[in-house]
Residue frames as a rotation matrix with the C-alpha (Angstrom) as fourth column:
MET 1
-0.207 0.786 0.583 0.15
-0.078 -0.607 0.791 -23.99
0.975 0.118 0.187 27.95
SER 2
-0.892 -0.124 0.434 -0.75
-0.414 -0.163 -0.896 -23.00
0.182 -0.979 0.094 31.51
THR 3
-0.759 0.643 -0.108 -3.61
0.628 0.678 -0.382 -24.58
-0.173 -0.358 -0.918 33.45
ALA 4
-0.223 0.677 -0.702 -5.59
0.082 -0.704 -0.705 -21.34
-0.971 -0.215 0.101 33.28
ALA 5
-0.500 -0.023 -0.866 -5.13
-0.799 -0.373 0.471 -21.16
-0.334 0.928 0.168 29.52
ARG 6
-0.966 0.157 -0.204 -6.27
0.058 0.906 0.419 -24.78
0.251 0.393 -0.885 29.13
LEU 7
-0.514 0.817 -0.260 -9.39
0.636 0.159 -0.755 -24.06
-0.576 -0.554 -0.601 31.19
ARG 8
-0.202 0.412 -0.888 -10.20
-0.404 -0.861 -0.308 -21.00
-0.892 0.296 0.340 29.07
ALA 9
-0.749 -0.141 -0.647 -9.74
-0.661 0.209 0.720 -23.00
0.034 0.968 -0.250 25.88
LEU 10
-0.889 0.440 -0.124 -12.00
0.445 0.896 -0.013 -25.79
0.106 -0.066 -0.992 27.18
LEU 11
-0.346 0.787 -0.512 -14.62
0.335 -0.406 -0.850 -23.24
-0.876 -0.466 -0.123 28.23
VAL 12
-0.344 0.154 -0.926 -14.64
-0.746 -0.644 0.170 -21.64
-0.570 0.749 0.337 24.78
LEU 13
-0.902 -0.031 -0.431 -14.88
-0.318 0.722 0.614 -25.09
0.292 0.691 -0.661 23.14
ALA 14
-0.734 0.665 -0.141 -17.77
0.621 0.573 -0.535 -26.07
-0.275 -0.480 -0.833 25.41
LEU 15
-0.219 0.665 -0.714 -19.64
-0.080 -0.742 -0.666 -22.85
-0.972 -0.089 0.216 24.65
MET 16
-0.507 -0.024 -0.862 -19.18
-0.836 -0.231 0.498 -23.30
-0.210 0.973 0.097 20.93
CYS 17
-0.954 0.171 -0.245 -20.35
0.093 0.949 0.301 -26.93
0.284 0.265 -0.922 21.08
ALA 18
-0.523 0.799 -0.296 -23.36
0.562 0.062 -0.825 -25.94
-0.641 -0.598 -0.481 23.15
ALA 19
-0.255 0.398 -0.881 -24.15
-0.489 -0.839 -0.238 -23.18
-0.834 0.370 0.408 20.69
ALA 20
-0.806 -0.096 -0.584 -23.94
-0.578 0.340 0.742 -25.60
0.128 0.935 -0.329 17.76
VAL 21
-0.829 0.529 -0.181 -26.42
0.548 0.832 -0.082 -27.95
0.107 -0.168 -0.980 19.44
ALA 22
-0.328 0.727 -0.603 -28.72
0.438 -0.448 -0.779 -25.18
-0.837 -0.520 -0.171 20.64
GLY 23
-0.670 -0.014 -0.743 -28.67
-0.504 -0.726 0.468 -23.64
-0.545 0.688 0.479 17.21
GLN 24
-0.929 0.365 -0.065 -30.77
0.213 0.668 0.713 -26.53
0.304 0.649 -0.698 15.90
TRP 25
-0.164 0.917 -0.364 -33.64
0.985 0.175 -0.002 -25.40
0.061 -0.359 -0.931 18.14
LEU 26
0.533 0.317 -0.785 -32.99
0.500 -0.866 -0.011 -21.70
-0.683 -0.387 -0.620 18.62
GLN 27
-0.282 -0.559 0.780 -32.23
0.949 -0.282 0.141 -19.47
0.141 0.780 0.610 15.69
PRO 28
-0.273 0.178 -0.945 -32.18
0.419 -0.862 -0.284 -15.77
-0.866 -0.474 0.161 16.71
SER 29
-0.090 0.331 0.939 -34.19
0.991 -0.067 0.119 -13.77
0.102 0.941 -0.322 14.23
ALA 30
0.906 0.400 -0.136 -34.63
0.417 -0.897 0.143 -10.35
-0.065 -0.186 -0.980 15.84
LYS 31
0.106 -0.905 0.412 -31.86
0.779 -0.182 -0.599 -7.98
0.617 0.384 0.686 14.78
LEU 32
-0.034 -0.243 -0.970 -30.25
0.862 -0.497 0.094 -5.65
-0.505 -0.833 0.226 17.27
ALA 33
-0.906 -0.398 0.147 -29.81
0.410 -0.734 0.542 -3.15
-0.108 0.551 0.828 14.45
ASP 34
-0.332 0.866 0.374 -33.60
0.483 -0.185 0.856 -2.85
0.810 0.465 -0.357 14.12
THR 35
0.529 0.519 -0.671 -33.85
0.830 -0.153 0.536 -1.64
0.176 -0.841 -0.512 17.74
ARG 36
-0.109 -0.693 -0.713 -31.21
0.671 -0.580 0.461 1.05
-0.733 -0.428 0.528 17.33
PRO 37
0.545 0.237 -0.804 -31.00
-0.296 -0.843 -0.449 4.33
-0.784 0.483 -0.389 15.37
HIS 38
0.935 -0.172 0.310 -29.90
0.354 0.388 -0.851 3.92
0.027 0.906 0.423 11.78
VAL 39
0.232 -0.938 -0.259 -26.13
0.385 -0.156 0.910 4.04
-0.893 -0.310 0.325 11.40
SER 40
0.962 -0.088 0.259 -24.82
0.207 -0.386 -0.899 6.51
0.179 0.918 -0.353 8.82
LEU 41
0.310 -0.927 -0.212 -21.06
0.921 0.237 0.310 6.26
-0.238 -0.291 0.927 8.74
GLU 42
-0.192 -0.345 0.919 -20.81
0.658 -0.740 -0.141 9.59
0.728 0.577 0.369 6.94
GLN 43
0.517 0.489 0.703 -22.55
-0.184 -0.738 0.649 11.25
0.836 -0.465 -0.292 9.88
ILE 44
0.938 -0.167 -0.305 -20.73
0.347 0.400 0.848 9.33
-0.019 -0.901 0.433 12.64
PHE 45
0.115 -0.992 -0.053 -17.20
0.894 0.080 0.442 10.00
-0.434 -0.098 0.896 11.41
PRO 46
0.690 0.202 -0.695 -16.45
0.079 -0.975 -0.205 13.74
-0.719 0.087 -0.689 10.98
ARG 47
0.739 -0.416 0.530 -14.70
0.602 0.054 -0.797 15.00
0.303 0.908 0.291 7.89
SER 48
-0.066 -0.757 0.650 -12.80
0.038 -0.653 -0.756 17.61
0.997 -0.025 0.072 9.91
PHE 49
0.941 0.278 -0.191 -11.74
0.202 -0.010 0.979 17.71
0.270 -0.961 -0.065 13.56
ALA 50
0.561 -0.759 -0.332 -8.85
0.319 -0.173 0.932 19.14
-0.764 -0.628 0.145 15.57
ASP 51
-0.101 -0.696 -0.711 -5.92
-0.574 -0.543 0.613 19.44
-0.812 0.470 -0.345 13.11
TRP 52
-0.773 -0.173 0.610 -7.25
0.253 0.799 0.546 16.74
-0.582 0.576 -0.574 10.76
GLN 53
0.103 0.825 -0.556 -9.35
-0.665 -0.358 -0.655 17.01
-0.739 0.438 0.512 7.62
VAL 54
0.495 0.160 0.854 -10.28
0.383 0.842 -0.379 14.71
-0.780 0.515 0.355 4.77
ASP 55
-0.407 -0.631 -0.661 -7.95
-0.529 -0.426 0.733 14.83
-0.744 0.648 -0.160 1.76
ASP 56
0.575 0.778 0.253 -10.20
-0.212 0.440 -0.873 13.94
-0.790 0.448 0.418 -1.17
ARG 57
0.465 -0.462 -0.755 -7.23
-0.882 -0.166 -0.442 13.90
0.079 0.871 -0.485 -3.54
MET 58
-0.609 -0.787 0.097 -5.74
-0.791 0.594 -0.146 10.78
0.057 -0.165 -0.985 -1.93
PRO 59
0.076 0.594 -0.801 -7.09
-0.332 0.772 0.542 7.23
0.940 0.224 0.256 -2.32
ALA 60
0.400 0.186 0.897 -8.09
-0.904 -0.077 0.420 5.78
0.147 -0.980 0.137 1.03
GLN 61
0.190 -0.286 0.939 -7.08
-0.455 0.822 0.342 2.18
-0.870 -0.492 0.026 0.50
LEU 62
-0.570 -0.388 -0.724 -5.79
-0.819 0.347 0.458 -0.44
0.073 0.854 -0.516 -1.86
VAL 63
-0.154 0.629 0.762 -8.64
-0.348 0.687 -0.637 -2.88
-0.925 -0.364 0.113 -2.52
SER 64
-0.984 -0.174 0.020 -8.92
-0.055 0.418 0.907 -5.32
-0.167 0.892 -0.421 -5.40
PRO 65
-0.475 0.859 -0.193 -12.27
-0.770 -0.299 0.564 -5.53
0.427 0.416 0.803 -7.23
ASP 66
-0.132 0.454 -0.881 -13.03
0.118 0.890 0.440 -9.01
0.984 -0.046 -0.171 -5.92
THR 67
-0.721 -0.165 -0.672 -12.38
0.676 0.044 -0.736 -7.91
0.152 -0.985 0.080 -2.34
ALA 68
-0.907 0.418 -0.046 -14.57
-0.406 -0.899 -0.165 -4.84
-0.110 -0.131 0.985 -2.82
ALA 69
-0.263 0.837 -0.480 -17.36
-0.537 0.287 0.793 -7.06
0.801 0.467 0.374 -4.15
LEU 70
-0.290 0.107 -0.951 -17.09
0.591 0.802 -0.090 -9.35
0.753 -0.588 -0.295 -1.11
LEU 71
-0.922 -0.101 -0.374 -17.19
0.368 -0.526 -0.766 -6.42
-0.119 -0.844 0.523 1.31
SER 72
-0.709 0.705 -0.033 -20.31
-0.669 -0.656 0.349 -5.05
0.224 0.269 0.937 -0.38
LYS 73
-0.043 0.688 -0.724 -22.02
-0.116 0.717 0.688 -8.42
0.992 0.113 0.049 0.26
LEU 74
-0.367 -0.198 -0.909 -20.87
0.757 0.505 -0.415 -8.68
0.541 -0.840 -0.035 3.89
TYR 75
-0.725 -0.068 -0.686 -21.61
0.554 -0.650 -0.521 -5.13
-0.410 -0.757 0.508 5.00
ALA 76
0.377 0.920 0.108 -24.56
0.878 -0.318 -0.357 -2.76
-0.294 0.230 -0.928 4.79
GLU 77
0.983 -0.071 0.168 -22.30
-0.019 -0.956 -0.294 0.29
0.181 0.285 -0.941 4.63
THR 78
0.263 -0.953 -0.150 -18.60
0.955 0.235 0.180 1.03
-0.136 -0.191 0.972 4.23
LEU 79
0.998 -0.040 -0.051 -16.54
-0.043 -0.997 -0.063 4.21
-0.049 0.065 -0.997 4.51
SER 80
0.278 -0.957 0.086 -12.99
0.946 0.288 0.150 4.88
-0.168 0.040 0.985 3.32
ARG 81
0.980 0.016 0.198 -11.19
0.049 -0.985 -0.165 8.18
0.192 0.171 -0.966 3.78
THR 82
-0.041 -0.991 -0.124 -7.69
0.902 0.017 -0.432 9.64
0.430 -0.130 0.893 3.87
TYR 83
0.939 0.280 -0.202 -7.14
0.344 -0.797 0.496 12.37
-0.022 -0.535 -0.844 6.45
VAL 84
0.019 -0.943 0.331 -4.27
0.634 -0.245 -0.734 14.85
0.773 0.224 0.593 6.44
ASN 85
0.306 -0.028 -0.952 -2.94
0.879 -0.375 0.294 16.76
-0.365 -0.927 -0.090 9.42
ARG 86
0.878 0.148 0.455 -2.95
0.365 -0.823 -0.436 20.47
0.310 0.549 -0.776 8.58
LYS 87
0.806 -0.581 0.115 0.10
-0.530 -0.620 0.578 21.15
-0.264 -0.527 -0.808 10.79
THR 88
0.038 -0.855 0.517 2.36
-0.405 0.460 0.790 18.15
-0.914 -0.239 -0.329 10.19
GLY 89
-0.080 -0.006 -0.997 1.25
-0.996 0.040 0.079 16.89
0.039 0.999 -0.009 6.78
GLN 90
-0.893 -0.220 0.393 0.89
-0.290 0.948 -0.129 13.34
-0.344 -0.229 -0.911 8.16
ARG 91
-0.269 0.801 -0.535 -1.75
-0.845 0.070 0.530 11.15
0.462 0.595 0.658 6.54
ILE 92
-0.740 0.182 0.648 -4.02
-0.316 0.756 -0.573 8.53
-0.594 -0.629 -0.501 8.05
MET 93
-0.637 0.582 -0.506 -6.28
-0.407 0.304 0.861 6.14
0.655 0.755 0.043 6.18
LEU 94
-0.619 0.554 0.556 -9.58
-0.542 0.211 -0.814 5.32
-0.568 -0.805 0.170 7.90
SER 95
-0.625 0.474 -0.621 -11.72
-0.396 0.492 0.775 2.41
0.672 0.730 -0.120 6.76
VAL 96
-0.660 0.515 0.546 -14.99
-0.550 0.163 -0.819 1.48
-0.511 -0.841 0.175 8.47
ALA 97
-0.686 0.509 -0.520 -17.45
-0.231 0.525 0.819 -1.30
0.690 0.682 -0.243 7.67
TYR 98
-0.618 0.569 0.543 -20.85
-0.678 -0.035 -0.735 -1.74
-0.399 -0.822 0.407 9.33
GLY 99
-0.696 0.446 -0.563 -23.09
-0.127 0.695 0.708 -4.80
0.707 0.564 -0.427 9.10
GLY 100
-0.123 0.768 0.629 -26.47
-0.942 -0.289 0.169 -5.29
0.312 -0.572 0.759 10.70
ASP 101
0.911 0.413 -0.028 -26.01
-0.396 0.889 0.229 -9.05
0.119 -0.197 0.973 10.94
GLN 102
-0.097 -0.988 0.117 -22.92
-0.979 0.074 -0.187 -10.47
0.176 -0.133 -0.975 12.64
SER 103
0.830 0.361 0.425 -23.94
-0.411 0.911 0.029 -14.10
-0.377 -0.199 0.905 12.16
ASP 104
0.199 -0.801 0.565 -21.41
0.222 0.598 0.770 -16.74
-0.955 -0.028 0.297 11.14
ALA 105
0.369 0.004 0.929 -21.95
0.908 0.213 -0.361 -15.98
-0.200 0.977 0.075 7.47
THR 106
0.606 -0.039 0.795 -21.25
0.391 -0.855 -0.340 -12.26
0.693 0.517 -0.503 7.76
ARG 107
0.754 -0.363 -0.548 -18.85
0.511 -0.199 0.836 -12.00
-0.413 -0.910 0.035 10.71
ALA 108
0.759 -0.358 -0.544 -16.32
-0.404 -0.914 0.037 -9.20
-0.511 0.192 -0.838 10.24
HIS 109
0.814 -0.524 0.250 -13.86
0.518 0.463 -0.719 -9.69
0.261 0.715 0.648 7.40
VAL 110
0.787 -0.467 -0.403 -10.76
0.124 -0.521 0.845 -8.68
-0.605 -0.715 -0.352 9.36
PRO 111
0.652 -0.577 -0.491 -7.60
-0.755 -0.552 -0.353 -7.15
-0.067 0.601 -0.796 7.83
GLU 112
-0.274 -0.804 0.528 -5.53
-0.686 0.548 0.479 -10.21
-0.674 -0.231 -0.702 8.74
VAL 113
0.053 0.357 0.932 -7.66
0.467 0.816 -0.339 -12.09
-0.883 0.454 -0.124 6.19
CYS 114
0.869 0.444 0.217 -8.21
0.377 -0.312 -0.872 -9.51
-0.320 0.840 -0.438 3.45
TYR 115
0.518 -0.740 -0.429 -4.67
-0.709 -0.652 0.269 -8.05
-0.479 0.164 -0.862 3.35
PRO 116
-0.469 -0.719 0.514 -2.98
-0.259 0.668 0.698 -11.38
-0.845 0.194 -0.499 2.48
ALA 117
0.212 0.630 0.747 -5.78
0.634 0.493 -0.596 -12.01
-0.744 0.600 -0.295 -0.02
GLN 118
0.978 0.121 -0.169 -4.60
-0.023 -0.746 -0.665 -8.84
-0.207 0.655 -0.727 -1.82
GLY 119
0.628 -0.778 0.009 -0.98
0.365 0.284 -0.886 -10.00
0.687 0.560 0.463 -1.88
PHE 120
0.429 -0.467 0.774 0.32
-0.732 -0.681 -0.006 -8.34
0.529 -0.564 -0.634 1.30
GLN 121
-0.121 -0.519 -0.846 2.85
0.391 0.758 -0.521 -10.08
0.912 -0.394 0.111 3.52
LEU 122
0.871 0.397 0.291 2.11
-0.132 -0.380 0.916 -9.86
0.474 -0.835 -0.278 7.24
LEU 123
-0.083 -0.997 0.012 5.42
-0.141 0.000 -0.990 -9.02
0.987 -0.084 -0.140 8.96
SER 124
-0.956 -0.194 -0.221 4.01
0.182 0.201 -0.963 -8.94
0.231 -0.960 -0.156 12.51
THR 125
0.054 0.978 0.201 0.77
-0.044 -0.198 0.979 -9.02
0.998 -0.062 0.032 14.49
HIS 126
-0.808 -0.263 -0.527 0.04
0.487 0.204 -0.849 -8.32
0.331 -0.943 -0.037 18.15
ASN 127
0.373 0.917 -0.141 -2.64
0.799 -0.240 0.552 -7.13
0.473 -0.318 -0.822 20.57
ALA 128
-0.833 -0.548 0.081 -2.47
0.433 -0.736 -0.520 -3.64
0.345 -0.398 0.850 22.07
SER 129
0.155 0.903 -0.401 -4.81
0.976 -0.204 -0.081 -0.99
-0.155 -0.378 -0.913 23.47
PHE 130
-0.419 -0.160 0.894 -5.65
0.407 -0.913 0.028 2.66
0.812 0.376 0.447 22.86
SER 131
-0.445 0.287 -0.848 -6.26
0.785 -0.332 -0.524 5.10
-0.431 -0.899 -0.077 25.66
ILE 132
-0.625 0.357 0.694 -9.06
0.395 -0.623 0.676 7.34
0.674 0.696 0.248 24.38
GLY 133
0.105 0.615 0.781 -10.51
-0.524 -0.634 0.570 9.79
0.845 -0.469 0.256 26.86
GLN 134
-0.070 -0.047 0.996 -11.45
-0.978 0.201 -0.059 7.79
-0.198 -0.978 -0.060 29.95
GLN 135
0.828 0.520 0.210 -11.67
-0.439 0.834 -0.333 4.57
-0.348 0.184 0.919 27.96
THR 136
-0.404 -0.904 0.138 -9.21
-0.618 0.381 0.688 1.80
-0.674 0.192 -0.713 27.12
VAL 137
0.656 0.659 -0.369 -9.98
-0.689 0.322 -0.649 0.20
-0.309 0.680 0.665 23.76
PRO 138
0.060 -0.625 0.778 -8.41
0.082 0.780 0.621 -3.19
-0.995 0.027 0.098 22.88
VAL 139
0.603 0.079 -0.794 -6.94
-0.741 -0.313 -0.594 -3.16
-0.296 0.946 -0.130 19.37
ARG 140
0.568 -0.478 0.670 -5.23
0.527 0.837 0.151 -5.57
-0.633 0.267 0.727 17.04
GLN 141
0.536 -0.471 -0.700 -2.15
-0.636 -0.771 0.032 -4.25
-0.555 0.428 -0.713 15.25
MET 142
0.538 -0.383 0.750 -0.26
0.582 0.813 -0.002 -5.63
-0.609 0.438 0.661 12.28
LEU 143
-0.031 -0.641 -0.767 2.50
-0.505 -0.652 0.566 -4.63
-0.862 0.405 -0.304 9.93
ALA 144
0.603 0.357 0.714 1.77
0.414 0.625 -0.662 -5.39
-0.682 0.695 0.229 6.27
LYS 145
-0.258 -0.758 -0.599 4.05
-0.367 -0.497 0.786 -5.06
-0.894 0.423 -0.150 3.26
LEU 146
0.646 0.376 0.665 3.41
0.509 0.437 -0.742 -5.12
-0.569 0.817 0.090 -0.47
GLY 147
0.485 -0.572 0.661 6.43
0.658 -0.259 -0.707 -4.31
0.576 0.778 0.251 -2.64
THR 148
-0.628 -0.742 0.236 7.81
0.438 -0.587 -0.681 -1.01
0.643 -0.324 0.693 -1.36
ARG 149
-0.003 0.743 0.670 4.57
-0.480 -0.589 0.651 -0.20
0.877 -0.320 0.358 0.52
THR 150
-0.729 -0.189 -0.658 4.85
0.475 0.553 -0.684 -0.79
0.493 -0.811 -0.314 4.30
GLU 151
-0.166 0.829 0.535 1.57
-0.335 -0.557 0.760 -0.26
0.927 -0.053 0.370 6.13
PRO 152
-0.991 -0.035 -0.132 1.15
0.116 0.294 -0.949 -0.33
0.072 -0.955 -0.287 9.92
VAL 153
-0.282 0.959 0.005 -2.49
-0.154 -0.051 0.987 -1.13
0.947 0.278 0.162 10.74
SER 154
-0.976 0.171 0.136 -4.57
-0.115 0.130 -0.985 -0.83
-0.186 -0.977 -0.107 13.90
TYR 155
-0.433 0.882 -0.186 -8.09
-0.440 -0.026 0.898 -2.22
0.787 0.470 0.399 13.96
TRP 156
-0.916 0.286 0.281 -10.89
-0.126 0.459 -0.879 -3.48
-0.381 -0.841 -0.384 16.19
VAL 157
-0.601 0.789 -0.127 -14.37
0.131 0.255 0.958 -4.88
0.789 0.559 -0.256 15.80
VAL 158
-0.797 0.459 0.393 -17.38
-0.555 -0.297 -0.777 -3.80
-0.241 -0.837 0.491 17.86
VAL 159
-0.683 0.634 -0.364 -20.08
0.303 0.698 0.649 -6.49
0.665 0.333 -0.668 18.14
GLY 160
0.455 0.822 -0.343 -23.14
0.802 -0.211 0.559 -4.78
0.387 -0.529 -0.755 19.57
ASP 161
0.824 -0.261 0.502 -21.32
-0.381 -0.912 0.151 -2.60
0.419 -0.316 -0.851 22.09
ARG 162
0.743 -0.576 0.341 -18.48
-0.031 0.479 0.877 -5.01
-0.669 -0.662 0.338 22.82
VAL 163
0.308 -0.732 -0.608 -14.98
-0.951 -0.240 -0.193 -4.77
-0.005 0.638 -0.770 21.33
ALA 164
0.749 -0.119 0.652 -13.76
0.031 0.989 0.145 -8.08
-0.662 -0.088 0.744 19.95
ILE 165
0.331 -0.710 -0.621 -10.28
-0.904 -0.427 0.007 -8.40
-0.270 0.560 -0.783 18.46
SER 166
-0.849 -0.514 0.126 -10.22
-0.443 0.821 0.361 -12.16
-0.288 0.251 -0.924 17.82
GLY 167
-0.503 0.661 -0.557 -12.53
-0.396 0.397 0.828 -14.61
0.768 0.637 0.062 16.13
THR 168
-0.533 0.269 -0.802 -13.21
0.684 0.694 -0.222 -16.28
0.497 -0.667 -0.554 19.47
GLN 169
-0.812 0.220 -0.541 -14.17
0.273 -0.676 -0.685 -12.98
-0.516 -0.703 0.489 21.09
GLN 170
-0.720 0.574 -0.390 -16.46
-0.687 -0.511 0.517 -12.19
0.097 0.640 0.762 18.18
LYS 171
-0.457 0.532 -0.713 -18.10
0.039 0.813 0.581 -15.59
0.889 0.237 -0.392 18.48
LEU 172
-0.635 0.194 -0.748 -18.65
0.768 0.264 -0.583 -15.24
0.084 -0.945 -0.316 22.23
ALA 173
-0.834 0.353 -0.424 -20.16
-0.209 -0.913 -0.350 -11.76
-0.511 -0.203 0.835 21.81
GLN 174
-0.607 0.605 -0.516 -22.40
-0.608 0.066 0.792 -13.18
0.513 0.794 0.327 19.10
LEU 175
-0.500 0.375 -0.781 -23.49
0.455 0.880 0.132 -16.02
0.737 -0.290 -0.611 21.43
ARG 176
-0.847 0.177 -0.501 -24.32
0.415 -0.366 -0.833 -13.58
-0.331 -0.913 0.237 24.25
TYR 177
-0.633 0.649 -0.422 -26.75
-0.720 -0.694 0.012 -11.75
-0.285 0.311 0.907 21.99
GLY 178
-0.528 0.409 -0.744 -28.02
-0.400 0.653 0.643 -15.02
0.749 0.637 -0.181 20.55
ALA 179
-0.801 0.206 -0.562 -28.94
0.553 0.614 -0.563 -16.21
0.229 -0.762 -0.606 24.06
ARG 180
-0.605 0.603 -0.520 -31.29
0.017 -0.643 -0.766 -13.21
-0.796 -0.472 0.379 24.17
GLY 181
0.195 0.709 0.678 -32.77
0.732 0.355 -0.582 -14.11
-0.653 0.609 -0.449 20.79
MET 182
0.777 0.041 -0.628 -30.93
-0.219 -0.918 -0.332 -11.27
-0.590 0.395 -0.704 19.06
VAL 183
0.482 -0.671 0.563 -28.62
0.873 0.312 -0.376 -11.11
0.077 0.673 0.736 16.04
ALA 184
0.289 -0.431 -0.855 -25.88
0.430 -0.739 0.518 -8.59
-0.855 -0.517 -0.028 16.83
ASP 185
0.972 -0.139 0.189 -24.73
0.099 -0.488 -0.867 -5.89
0.213 0.862 -0.461 14.49
GLY 186
0.409 -0.897 -0.168 -21.03
0.719 0.203 0.665 -5.12
-0.563 -0.392 0.728 14.10
MET 187
0.979 -0.195 -0.053 -18.59
-0.193 -0.823 -0.534 -2.42
0.061 0.534 -0.844 13.06
LEU 188
0.404 -0.913 0.060 -15.00
0.894 0.408 0.182 -2.86
-0.191 -0.020 0.981 11.96
VAL 189
0.973 -0.168 -0.159 -12.77
-0.177 -0.983 -0.041 0.20
-0.149 0.068 -0.986 12.35
ARG 190
0.443 -0.865 0.238 -9.33
0.884 0.465 0.047 0.24
-0.151 0.190 0.970 10.69
VAL 191
0.907 -0.298 -0.298 -6.70
-0.289 -0.954 0.075 2.97
-0.307 0.018 -0.952 10.96
SER 192
0.456 -0.793 0.403 -3.46
0.773 0.578 0.263 2.78
-0.441 0.192 0.877 8.96
ASN 193
0.762 -0.298 -0.574 -0.73
-0.455 -0.878 -0.147 4.78
-0.461 0.373 -0.805 7.26
ILE 194
0.837 -0.546 0.017 2.24
0.350 0.512 -0.784 4.26
0.420 0.662 0.620 4.97
ASP 195
0.494 -0.700 0.516 5.46
-0.818 -0.575 0.003 4.31
0.295 -0.423 -0.857 7.00
THR 196
0.132 -0.541 -0.831 8.34
0.035 0.840 -0.541 2.01
0.991 0.043 0.130 7.90
ASP 197
-0.846 -0.362 0.391 8.29
-0.330 -0.220 -0.918 3.32
0.418 -0.906 0.067 11.49
SER 198
-0.226 0.830 -0.510 5.69
0.353 0.558 0.751 0.98
0.908 -0.010 -0.419 12.98
ALA 199
-0.353 0.073 -0.933 6.03
0.935 0.001 -0.354 2.11
-0.025 -0.997 -0.069 16.61
GLY 200
-0.906 0.000 -0.422 5.65
0.025 -0.998 -0.053 5.78
-0.422 -0.058 0.905 15.63
SER 201
-0.729 0.667 -0.151 2.73
-0.273 -0.081 0.959 4.88
0.627 0.740 0.241 13.38
TYR 202
-0.220 0.671 -0.708 0.84
0.725 0.599 0.341 3.01
0.653 -0.438 -0.618 16.09
ALA 203
-0.543 -0.025 -0.839 1.27
0.696 -0.573 -0.433 6.03
-0.470 -0.819 0.329 18.40
LEU 204
-0.950 0.212 -0.231 -0.05
-0.303 -0.808 0.505 8.25
-0.080 0.550 0.831 15.60
HIS 205
-0.514 0.806 -0.294 -3.08
0.221 0.456 0.862 5.96
0.829 0.378 -0.412 15.18
GLN 206
-0.197 0.421 -0.885 -3.91
0.978 0.150 -0.146 6.38
0.071 -0.895 -0.441 18.86
ALA 207
-0.739 -0.130 -0.661 -3.44
0.285 -0.949 -0.131 10.16
-0.611 -0.286 0.738 18.72
PHE 208
-0.903 0.427 -0.054 -5.70
-0.203 -0.310 0.929 10.31
0.380 0.849 0.366 15.64
MET 209
-0.203 0.870 -0.450 -8.51
0.539 0.483 0.690 8.46
0.818 -0.102 -0.567 17.41
GLN 210
-0.372 0.018 -0.928 -8.01
0.882 -0.304 -0.360 10.50
-0.288 -0.953 0.097 20.59
ALA 211
-0.913 -0.013 -0.407 -8.55
-0.075 -0.977 0.200 13.66
-0.400 0.213 0.891 18.52
MET 212
-0.746 0.648 -0.155 -11.53
-0.165 0.046 0.985 12.24
0.646 0.760 0.072 16.62
ALA 213
-0.603 0.527 -0.599 -13.49
0.735 0.659 -0.161 10.80
0.310 -0.537 -0.784 19.58
PRO 214
-0.596 0.414 -0.688 -14.80
0.359 -0.629 -0.690 14.15
-0.718 -0.658 0.227 20.95
ALA 215
-0.692 0.309 -0.652 -16.16
-0.655 -0.650 0.387 14.98
-0.304 0.695 0.652 17.48
ILE 216
-0.772 0.478 -0.419 -18.23
0.132 0.766 0.629 11.77
0.621 0.431 -0.655 17.29
PRO 217
0.055 0.864 0.501 -21.81
-0.621 -0.364 0.694 12.12
0.782 -0.349 0.516 18.63
ALA 218
-0.560 -0.390 0.731 -21.68
-0.827 0.222 -0.516 10.94
0.039 -0.893 -0.447 22.26
ALA 219
0.301 0.790 0.534 -24.67
-0.746 0.544 -0.384 8.64
-0.594 -0.283 0.753 21.88
LEU 220
0.935 0.052 -0.351 -22.95
-0.304 0.627 -0.717 6.81
0.182 0.777 0.602 19.03
LEU 221
0.113 -0.985 0.131 -19.48
-0.962 -0.142 -0.235 6.57
0.250 -0.100 -0.963 20.54
PRO 222
-0.051 -0.128 0.990 -20.09
-0.581 0.810 0.075 3.08
-0.812 -0.572 -0.116 22.02
ARG 223
0.900 0.384 0.208 -20.89
-0.042 0.551 -0.834 1.88
-0.434 0.741 0.512 18.49
VAL 224
0.728 -0.675 -0.120 -17.36
-0.362 -0.230 -0.903 2.94
0.582 0.701 -0.412 17.48
LEU 225
-0.260 -0.914 0.313 -15.27
-0.717 -0.034 -0.696 2.28
0.647 -0.405 -0.646 20.59
GLY 226
-0.160 0.263 -0.952 -17.35
0.444 0.880 0.168 -0.24
0.882 -0.396 -0.257 22.51
GLY 227
-0.936 -0.295 -0.192 -17.98
0.277 -0.281 -0.919 0.16
0.217 -0.913 0.345 26.21
GLY 228
-0.423 0.858 0.291 -21.73
-0.669 -0.513 0.539 0.53
0.611 0.033 0.791 26.01
THR 229
-0.380 0.390 0.839 -24.40
-0.767 0.375 -0.521 -1.46
-0.518 -0.841 0.156 27.79
GLY 230
0.041 0.360 -0.932 -24.65
-0.869 0.474 0.145 -4.25
0.494 0.804 0.332 25.24
ALA 231
0.769 0.330 -0.547 -24.59
-0.135 0.921 0.366 -8.00
0.625 -0.207 0.753 25.82
């Protein structure tokens, strides 16, 4: 490990220790979600845009009943859709989960946790980024397999208005809001498809989000892609 990496690790550890001690005296109670317009995922994410439209005949995801029950406890609202491209016939599964409280108990239940819990094998994971309009969005990508189903996945978590693609980043974003006496809200956005071509699939995920972004209300775009004026 490089010296810079060691220093970053020590800084994160120090912040977490400080937060644990401070937490005994300071417990944020005001929720960021209460200061913002109500989030309706059905309204934020369009059913039709560019060459894409929702295909109501196709199931959006493979979720076991126990996982679905857990998600309903962790999140205030969830959305799952399958989109089909009218020109190419390609399909994309979109899954979004929004929670008004990103405290330790309800921090985003990321795909790298819930996919293996459903029996998937994780073949690879890595960090990447999407270029969407004038914005660069950090994303986490993974390749999951269950039987003959191979599913490339791209996802990210927005805490407040900050993208966080690791547990440490989520914790630090949470602490920034906590220092202001606020409990951050959070949104997990997952894009995936069924294909053995992972590189082509990840490019398709980016193209899908590039096409969708202009159809999302501009005032709510930071809630989906980050980059706002949050903590």
